[in-house]
C-alpha positions as protocol buffer text, in pm:
chain_id: "A"
residue {
  index: 1
  type: UNK
  ca { x: -864 y: -2452 z: -2688 }
}
residue {
  index: 2
  type: UNK
  ca { x: -865 y: -2233 z: -2366 }
}
residue {
  index: 3
  type: UNK
  ca { x: -1020 y: -1887 z: -2366 }
}
residue {
  index: 4
  type: UNK
  ca { x: -812 y: -1576 z: -2292 }
}
residue {
  index: 5
  type: UNK
  ca { x: -900 y: -1394 z: -1962 }
}
residue {
  index: 6
  type: UNK
  ca { x: -844 y: -1025 z: -1886 }
}
residue {
  index: 7
  type: UNK
  ca { x: -746 y: -989 z: -1513 }
}
residue {
  index: 8
  type: UNK
  ca { x: -612 y: -742 z: -1287 }
}
residue {
  index: 9
  type: UNK
  ca { x: -275 y: -744 z: -1142 }
}
residue {
  index: 10
  type: UNK
  ca { x: -220 y: -579 z: -789 }
}
residue {
  index: 11
  type: UNK
  ca { x: 121 y: -519 z: -611 }
}
residue {
  index: 12
  type: UNK
  ca { x: 342 y: -483 z: -899 }
}
residue {
  index: 13
  type: UNK
  ca { x: 685 y: -312 z: -823 }
}
residue {
  index: 14
  type: UNK
  ca { x: 571 y: 24 z: -999 }
}
residue {
  index: 15
  type: UNK
  ca { x: 259 y: 34 z: -771 }
}
residue {
  index: 16
  type: UNK
  ca { x: 8 y: 28 z: -1034 }
}
residue {
  index: 17
  type: UNK
  ca { x: -275 y: -162 z: -1125 }
}
residue {
  index: 18
  type: UNK
  ca { x: -236 y: -363 z: -1447 }
}
residue {
  index: 19
  type: UNK
  ca { x: -503 y: -522 z: -1666 }
}
residue {
  index: 20
  type: UNK
  ca { x: -356 y: -816 z: -1900 }
}
residue {
  index: 21
  type: UNK
  ca { x: -495 y: -1049 z: -2125 }
}
residue {
  index: 22
  type: UNK
  ca { x: -352 y: -1421 z: -2058 }
}
residue {
  index: 23
  type: UNK
  ca { x: -468 y: -1761 z: -2180 }
}
residue {
  index: 24
  type: UNK
  ca { x: -666 y: -1964 z: -1910 }
}
residue {
  index: 25
  type: UNK
  ca { x: -439 y: -2242 z: -1981 }
}
residue {
  index: 26
  type: UNK
  ca { x: -124 y: -2042 z: -1862 }
}
residue {
  index: 27
  type: UNK
  ca { x: 17 y: -2163 z: -1539 }
}
residue {
  index: 28
  type: UNK
  ca { x: 104 y: -1912 z: -1253 }
}
residue {
  index: 29
  type: UNK
  ca { x: 452 y: -1977 z: -1347 }
}
residue {
  index: 30
  type: UNK
  ca { x: 435 y: -1882 z: -1692 }
}
residue {
  index: 31
  type: UNK
  ca { x: 196 y: -1582 z: -1614 }
}
residue {
  index: 32
  type: UNK
  ca { x: 484 y: -1408 z: -1393 }
}
residue {
  index: 33
  type: UNK
  ca { x: 771 y: -1480 z: -1637 }
}
residue {
  index: 34
  type: UNK
  ca { x: 621 y: -1418 z: -1992 }
}
residue {
  index: 35
  type: UNK
  ca { x: 354 y: -1172 z: -1906 }
}
residue {
  index: 36
  type: UNK
  ca { x: 489 y: -975 z: -1609 }
}
residue {
  index: 37
  type: UNK
  ca { x: 880 y: -1024 z: -1627 }
}
residue {
  index: 38
  type: UNK
  ca { x: 882 y: -1149 z: -1252 }
}
residue {
  index: 39
  type: UNK
  ca { x: 1054 y: -1484 z: -1101 }
}
residue {
  index: 40
  type: UNK
  ca { x: 845 y: -1693 z: -892 }
}
residue {
  index: 41
  type: UNK
  ca { x: 1097 y: -1735 z: -667 }
}
residue {
  index: 42
  type: UNK
  ca { x: 1112 y: -1385 z: -572 }
}
residue {
  index: 43
  type: UNK
  ca { x: 726 y: -1334 z: -534 }
}
residue {
  index: 44
  type: UNK
  ca { x: 382 y: -1499 z: -422 }
}
residue {
  index: 45
  type: UNK
  ca { x: 64 y: -1481 z: -597 }
}
residue {
  index: 46
  type: UNK
  ca { x: -286 y: -1462 z: -432 }
}
residue {
  index: 47
  type: UNK
  ca { x: -639 y: -1477 z: -552 }
}
residue {
  index: 48
  type: UNK
  ca { x: -870 y: -1172 z: -413 }
}
residue {
  index: 49
  type: UNK
  ca { x: -905 y: -1215 z: -32 }
}
residue {
  index: 50
  type: UNK
  ca { x: -717 y: -1553 z: -28 }
}
residue {
  index: 51
  type: UNK
  ca { x: -532 y: -1638 z: 268 }
}
residue {
  index: 52
  type: UNK
  ca { x: -328 y: -1895 z: 112 }
}
residue {
  index: 53
  type: UNK
  ca { x: -65 y: -1841 z: -204 }
}
residue {
  index: 54
  type: UNK
  ca { x: -147 y: -2009 z: -552 }
}
residue {
  index: 55
  type: UNK
  ca { x: 65 y: -2303 z: -641 }
}
residue {
  index: 56
  type: UNK
  ca { x: 304 y: -2148 z: -940 }
}
residue {
  index: 57
  type: UNK
  ca { x: 262 y: -2501 z: -1148 }
}
residue {
  index: 58
  type: UNK
  ca { x: -100 y: -2496 z: -1155 }
}
residue {
  index: 59
  type: UNK
  ca { x: -320 y: -2302 z: -1443 }
}
residue {
  index: 60
  type: UNK
  ca { x: -539 y: -2011 z: -1402 }
}
residue {
  index: 61
  type: UNK
  ca { x: -810 y: -2206 z: -1507 }
}
residue {
  index: 62
  type: UNK
  ca { x: -703 y: -2467 z: -1220 }
}
residue {
  index: 63
  type: UNK
  ca { x: -718 y: -2183 z: -972 }
}
residue {
  index: 64
  type: UNK
  ca { x: -1078 y: -2086 z: -1106 }
}
residue {
  index: 65
  type: UNK
  ca { x: -957 y: -1746 z: -1201 }
}
residue {
  index: 66
  type: UNK
  ca { x: -1229 y: -1565 z: -1371 }
}
residue {
  index: 67
  type: UNK
  ca { x: -1247 y: -1301 z: -1658 }
}
residue {
  index: 68
  type: UNK
  ca { x: -1172 y: -952 z: -1489 }
}
residue {
  index: 69
  type: UNK
  ca { x: -1077 y: -1142 z: -1187 }
}
residue {
  index: 70
  type: UNK
  ca { x: -794 y: -1017 z: -936 }
}
residue {
  index: 71
  type: UNK
  ca { x: -449 y: -1126 z: -862 }
}
residue {
  index: 72
  type: UNK
  ca { x: -244 y: -1008 z: -600 }
}
residue {
  index: 73
  type: UNK
  ca { x: 154 y: -1026 z: -620 }
}
residue {
  index: 74
  type: UNK
  ca { x: 368 y: -975 z: -325 }
}
residue {
  index: 75
  type: UNK
  ca { x: 715 y: -1047 z: -166 }
}
residue {
  index: 76
  type: UNK
  ca { x: 597 y: -1179 z: 143 }
}
residue {
  index: 77
  type: UNK
  ca { x: 373 y: -1516 z: 176 }
}
residue {
  index: 78
  type: UNK
  ca { x: 235 y: -1369 z: 513 }
}
residue {
  index: 79
  type: UNK
  ca { x: 275 y: -1017 z: 686 }
}
residue {
  index: 80
  type: UNK
  ca { x: 310 y: -999 z: 1072 }
}
residue {
  index: 81
  type: UNK
  ca { x: 58 y: -730 z: 1203 }
}
residue {
  index: 82
  type: UNK
  ca { x: 120 y: -595 z: 1527 }
}
residue {
  index: 83
  type: UNK
  ca { x: -165 y: -378 z: 1681 }
}
residue {
  index: 84
  type: UNK
  ca { x: -99 y: -148 z: 1973 }
}
residue {
  index: 85
  type: UNK
  ca { x: -407 y: -47 z: 2202 }
}
residue {
  index: 86
  type: UNK
  ca { x: -439 y: 75 z: 2547 }
}
residue {
  index: 87
  type: UNK
  ca { x: -76 y: 7 z: 2638 }
}
residue {
  index: 88
  type: UNK
  ca { x: -98 y: -330 z: 2499 }
}
residue {
  index: 89
  type: UNK
  ca { x: 9 y: -523 z: 2177 }
}
residue {
  index: 90
  type: UNK
  ca { x: -139 y: -811 z: 1997 }
}
residue {
  index: 91
  type: UNK
  ca { x: -1 y: -967 z: 1686 }
}
residue {
  index: 92
  type: UNK
  ca { x: -110 y: -1206 z: 1419 }
}
residue {
  index: 93
  type: UNK
  ca { x: -22 y: -1323 z: 1051 }
}
residue {
  index: 94
  type: UNK
  ca { x: -245 y: -1191 z: 774 }
}
residue {
  index: 95
  type: UNK
  ca { x: -217 y: -1275 z: 391 }
}
residue {
  index: 96
  type: UNK
  ca { x: -101 y: -953 z: 199 }
}
residue {
  index: 97
  type: UNK
  ca { x: -433 y: -922 z: 33 }
}
residue {
  index: 98
  type: UNK
  ca { x: -623 y: -909 z: 365 }
}
residue {
  index: 99
  type: UNK
  ca { x: -811 y: -587 z: 389 }
}
residue {
  index: 100
  type: UNK
  ca { x: -798 y: -368 z: 689 }
}
residue {
  index: 101
  type: UNK
  ca { x: -1150 y: -439 z: 800 }
}
residue {
  index: 102
  type: UNK
  ca { x: -1048 y: -783 z: 856 }
}
residue {
  index: 103
  type: UNK
  ca { x: -767 y: -678 z: 1074 }
}
residue {
  index: 104
  type: UNK
  ca { x: -1033 y: -448 z: 1266 }
}
residue {
  index: 105
  type: UNK
  ca { x: -1276 y: -721 z: 1311 }
}
residue {
  index: 106
  type: UNK
  ca { x: -994 y: -932 z: 1485 }
}
residue {
  index: 107
  type: UNK
  ca { x: -824 y: -672 z: 1709 }
}
residue {
  index: 108
  type: UNK
  ca { x: -1171 y: -522 z: 1864 }
}
residue {
  index: 109
  type: UNK
  ca { x: -1250 y: -888 z: 1942 }
}
residue {
  index: 110
  type: UNK
  ca { x: -900 y: -942 z: 2095 }
}
residue {
  index: 111
  type: UNK
  ca { x: -904 y: -623 z: 2266 }
}
residue {
  index: 112
  type: UNK
  ca { x: -1250 y: -690 z: 2425 }
}
residue {
  index: 113
  type: UNK
  ca { x: -1375 y: -357 z: 2292 }
}
residue {
  index: 114
  type: UNK
  ca { x: -1731 y: -302 z: 2405 }
}
residue {
  index: 115
  type: UNK
  ca { x: -1983 y: -377 z: 2139 }
}
residue {
  index: 116
  type: UNK
  ca { x: -2156 y: -40 z: 2134 }
}
residue {
  index: 117
  type: UNK
  ca { x: -1792 y: 117 z: 2057 }
}
residue {
  index: 118
  type: UNK
  ca { x: -1661 y: -153 z: 1790 }
}
residue {
  index: 119
  type: UNK
  ca { x: -1822 y: 49 z: 1506 }
}
residue {
  index: 120
  type: UNK
  ca { x: -1622 y: 374 z: 1608 }
}
residue {
  index: 121
  type: UNK
  ca { x: -1285 y: 200 z: 1622 }
}
residue {
  index: 122
  type: UNK
  ca { x: -1011 y: 259 z: 1345 }
}
residue {
  index: 123
  type: UNK
  ca { x: -651 y: 171 z: 1245 }
}
residue {
  index: 124
  type: UNK
  ca { x: -373 y: 389 z: 1156 }
}
residue {
  index: 125
  type: UNK
  ca { x: -9 y: 388 z: 1103 }
}
residue {
  index: 126
  type: UNK
  ca { x: 98 y: 646 z: 1361 }
}
residue {
  index: 127
  type: UNK
  ca { x: -69 y: 943 z: 1568 }
}
residue {
  index: 128
  type: UNK
  ca { x: 31 y: 1156 z: 1283 }
}
residue {
  index: 129
  type: UNK
  ca { x: -147 y: 950 z: 1004 }
}
residue {
  index: 130
  type: UNK
  ca { x: -481 y: 951 z: 877 }
}
residue {
  index: 131
  type: UNK
  ca { x: -710 y: 650 z: 948 }
}
residue {
  index: 132
  type: UNK
  ca { x: -664 y: 364 z: 704 }
}
residue {
  index: 133
  type: UNK
  ca { x: -977 y: 288 z: 491 }
}
residue {
  index: 134
  type: UNK
  ca { x: -1138 y: -39 z: 550 }
}
residue {
  index: 135
  type: UNK
  ca { x: -1031 y: -137 z: 194 }
}
residue {
  index: 136
  type: UNK
  ca { x: -693 y: -121 z: 236 }
}
residue {
  index: 137
  type: UNK
  ca { x: -480 y: -405 z: 167 }
}
residue {
  index: 138
  type: UNK
  ca { x: -247 y: -509 z: 448 }
}
residue {
  index: 139
  type: UNK
  ca { x: 29 y: -590 z: 188 }
}
residue {
  index: 140
  type: UNK
  ca { x: 29 y: -235 z: 52 }
}
residue {
  index: 141
  type: UNK
  ca { x: 177 y: -112 z: 415 }
}
residue {
  index: 142
  type: UNK
  ca { x: 470 y: -316 z: 413 }
}
residue {
  index: 143
  type: UNK
  ca { x: 768 y: -77 z: 357 }
}
residue {
  index: 144
  type: UNK
  ca { x: 1077 y: -294 z: 464 }
}
residue {
  index: 145
  type: UNK
  ca { x: 1200 y: -682 z: 431 }
}
residue {
  index: 146
  type: UNK
  ca { x: 1065 y: -791 z: 759 }
}
residue {
  index: 147
  type: UNK
  ca { x: 703 y: -844 z: 606 }
}
residue {
  index: 148
  type: UNK
  ca { x: 546 y: -646 z: 938 }
}
residue {
  index: 149
  type: UNK
  ca { x: 339 y: -388 z: 996 }
}
residue {
  index: 150
  type: UNK
  ca { x: 264 y: -190 z: 1294 }
}
residue {
  index: 151
  type: UNK
  ca { x: -50 y: -47 z: 1347 }
}
residue {
  index: 152
  type: UNK
  ca { x: -256 y: 152 z: 1637 }
}
residue {
  index: 153
  type: UNK
  ca { x: -611 y: 107 z: 1702 }
}
residue {
  index: 154
  type: UNK
  ca { x: -778 y: 423 z: 1830 }
}
residue {
  index: 155
  type: UNK
  ca { x: -1152 y: 568 z: 1877 }
}
residue {
  index: 156
  type: UNK
  ca { x: -1288 y: 775 z: 1623 }
}
residue {
  index: 157
  type: UNK
  ca { x: -1350 y: 1082 z: 1866 }
}
residue {
  index: 158
  type: UNK
  ca { x: -950 y: 1065 z: 1909 }
}
residue {
  index: 159
  type: UNK
  ca { x: -883 y: 1192 z: 1566 }
}
residue {
  index: 160
  type: UNK
  ca { x: -934 y: 1526 z: 1604 }
}
residue {
  index: 161
  type: UNK
  ca { x: -738 y: 1786 z: 1401 }
}
residue {
  index: 162
  type: UNK
  ca { x: -382 y: 1690 z: 1337 }
}
residue {
  index: 163
  type: UNK
  ca { x: -275 y: 1973 z: 1198 }
}
residue {
  index: 164
  type: UNK
  ca { x: -156 y: 2347 z: 1359 }
}
residue {
  index: 165
  type: UNK
  ca { x: -93 y: 2688 z: 1251 }
}
residue {
  index: 166
  type: UNK
  ca { x: 36 y: 2968 z: 1453 }
}
residue {
  index: 167
  type: UNK
  ca { x: -132 y: 3295 z: 1380 }
}
residue {
  index: 168
  type: UNK
  ca { x: 36 y: 3588 z: 1575 }
}
residue {
  index: 169
  type: UNK
  ca { x: 132 y: 3386 z: 1845 }
}
residue {
  index: 170
  type: UNK
  ca { x: -222 y: 3189 z: 1854 }
}
residue {
  index: 171
  type: UNK
  ca { x: -161 y: 2802 z: 1805 }
}
residue {
  index: 172
  type: UNK
  ca { x: -487 y: 2704 z: 1613 }
}
residue {
  index: 173
  type: UNK
  ca { x: -584 y: 2341 z: 1512 }
}
residue {
  index: 174
  type: UNK
  ca { x: -703 y: 2299 z: 1154 }
}
residue {
  index: 175
  type: UNK
  ca { x: -853 y: 2004 z: 984 }
}
residue {
  index: 176
  type: UNK
  ca { x: -690 y: 2050 z: 653 }
}
residue {
  index: 177
  type: UNK
  ca { x: -347 y: 1993 z: 491 }
}
residue {
  index: 178
  type: UNK
  ca { x: -363 y: 2342 z: 337 }
}
residue {
  index: 179
  type: UNK
  ca { x: -487 y: 2693 z: 415 }
}
residue {
  index: 180
  type: UNK
  ca { x: -536 y: 2998 z: 187 }
}
residue {
  index: 181
  type: UNK
  ca { x: -433 y: 3338 z: 267 }
}
residue {
  index: 182
  type: UNK
  ca { x: -824 y: 3439 z: 314 }
}
residue {
  index: 183
  type: UNK
  ca { x: -849 y: 3169 z: 573 }
}
residue {
  index: 184
  type: UNK
  ca { x: -543 y: 3277 z: 751 }
}
residue {
  index: 185
  type: UNK
  ca { x: -687 y: 3646 z: 759 }
}
residue {
  index: 186
  type: UNK
  ca { x: -1026 y: 3494 z: 862 }
}
residue {
  index: 187
  type: UNK
  ca { x: -860 y: 3319 z: 1160 }
}
residue {
  index: 188
  type: UNK
  ca { x: -660 y: 3597 z: 1283 }
}
residue {
  index: 189
  type: UNK
  ca { x: -951 y: 3836 z: 1247 }
}
residue {
  index: 190
  type: UNK
  ca { x: -806 y: 4133 z: 1097 }
}
residue {
  index: 191
  type: UNK
  ca { x: -914 y: 4337 z: 781 }
}
residue {
  index: 192
  type: UNK
  ca { x: -854 y: 4157 z: 435 }
}
residue {
  index: 193
  type: UNK
  ca { x: -704 y: 4471 z: 304 }
}
residue {
  index: 194
  type: UNK
  ca { x: -429 y: 4395 z: 570 }
}
residue {
  index: 195
  type: UNK
  ca { x: -328 y: 4069 z: 375 }
}
residue {
  index: 196
  type: UNK
  ca { x: -107 y: 3813 z: 550 }
}
residue {
  index: 197
  type: UNK
  ca { x: 273 y: 3728 z: 581 }
}
residue {
  index: 198
  type: UNK
  ca { x: 445 y: 3399 z: 647 }
}
residue {
  index: 199
  type: UNK
  ca { x: 702 y: 3435 z: 887 }
}
residue {
  index: 200
  type: UNK
  ca { x: 994 y: 3143 z: 898 }
}
residue {
  index: 201
  type: UNK
  ca { x: 1099 y: 3136 z: 1264 }
}
residue {
  index: 202
  type: UNK
  ca { x: 1424 y: 2980 z: 1190 }
}
residue {
  index: 203
  type: UNK
  ca { x: 1582 y: 3269 z: 997 }
}
residue {
  index: 204
  type: UNK
  ca { x: 1310 y: 3533 z: 1050 }
}
residue {
  index: 205
  type: UNK
  ca { x: 1251 y: 3589 z: 710 }
}
residue {
  index: 206
  type: UNK
  ca { x: 910 y: 3716 z: 615 }
}
residue {
  index: 207
  type: UNK
  ca { x: 700 y: 3654 z: 256 }
}
residue {
  index: 208
  type: UNK
  ca { x: 384 y: 3827 z: 177 }
}
residue {
  index: 209
  type: UNK
  ca { x: 120 y: 3590 z: 82 }
}
residue {
  index: 210
  type: UNK
  ca { x: -72 y: 3652 z: -231 }
}
residue {
  index: 211
  type: UNK
  ca { x: -435 y: 3686 z: -252 }
}
residue {
  index: 212
  type: UNK
  ca { x: -596 y: 3303 z: -284 }
}
residue {
  index: 213
  type: UNK
  ca { x: -244 y: 3158 z: -232 }
}
residue {
  index: 214
  type: UNK
  ca { x: -253 y: 2819 z: -96 }
}
residue {
  index: 215
  type: UNK
  ca { x: -9 y: 2706 z: 171 }
}
residue {
  index: 216
  type: UNK
  ca { x: 72 y: 2339 z: 260 }
}
residue {
  index: 217
  type: UNK
  ca { x: 70 y: 2249 z: 615 }
}
residue {
  index: 218
  type: UNK
  ca { x: 275 y: 1970 z: 761 }
}
residue {
  index: 219
  type: UNK
  ca { x: 134 y: 1749 z: 1049 }
}
residue {
  index: 220
  type: UNK
  ca { x: 206 y: 1785 z: 1421 }
}
residue {
  index: 221
  type: UNK
  ca { x: 353 y: 2068 z: 1623 }
}
residue {
  index: 222
  type: UNK
  ca { x: 685 y: 2099 z: 1404 }
}
residue {
  index: 223
  type: UNK
  ca { x: 513 y: 2315 z: 1165 }
}
residue {
  index: 224
  type: UNK
  ca { x: 356 y: 2544 z: 1390 }
}
residue {
  index: 225
  type: UNK
  ca { x: 684 y: 2611 z: 1580 }
}
residue {
  index: 226
  type: UNK
  ca { x: 860 y: 2686 z: 1250 }
}
residue {
  index: 227
  type: UNK
  ca { x: 629 y: 2895 z: 1045 }
}
residue {
  index: 228
  type: UNK
  ca { x: 401 y: 3181 z: 1193 }
}
residue {
  index: 229
  type: UNK
  ca { x: 140 y: 3393 z: 1024 }
}
residue {
  index: 230
  type: UNK
  ca { x: 82 y: 3745 z: 1096 }
}
residue {
  index: 231
  type: UNK
  ca { x: -120 y: 4048 z: 945 }
}
residue {
  index: 232
  type: UNK
  ca { x: 58 y: 4243 z: 663 }
}
residue {
  index: 233
  type: UNK
  ca { x: 48 y: 4608 z: 603 }
}
residue {
  index: 234
  type: UNK
  ca { x: -225 y: 4794 z: 430 }
}
residue {
  index: 235
  type: UNK
  ca { x: -218 y: 4709 z: 55 }
}
residue {
  index: 236
  type: UNK
  ca { x: -193 y: 5012 z: -195 }
}
């Protein structure tokens, strides 16, 4: 009798990692239909870091799926990855479970990045986005029906602060997605007892910030053109 396996499922529609228990004798078809309510015509199944999908008629045991093994489900058999760098573009197909580190290793060779700079290169989706972690799966970046991902290769020193805050007309670079009232006051260089005011430059409305209040900042120049911070009046 076949033993049951506990396996981890990645790439489900709800986007969550799911652990299920299933007989090792179950076919991939049965795994999808009975345990995940999916149709094998709509998705493809991969082992961890595999380049080719699993045949749906074979069993988990046949595919050597291990206890506590990982299986990846995706709508794309292959993902076309386009990488831009230094005014040029290259592209290649990767399987959905492929990690960013694999793409990175490929594109630094294709772009002939000098050996001493290779370890300092990163990938991102856009200039405004954070660098992608090396363990990020390519399949998790697909957002359209095209099974395509467009990435940018860049040097680590190009990261720089991506947030900008306008404090009394001075646009200051900021490294975090939030800023507190006290941090605004410190950057502005005025006494703490003055407090701080948030000004909406679109309608010129003002709002007093509370002590310890946390303000969310949007990346890029748009936020600094819409919101300005200034010193408040003396608090009573």
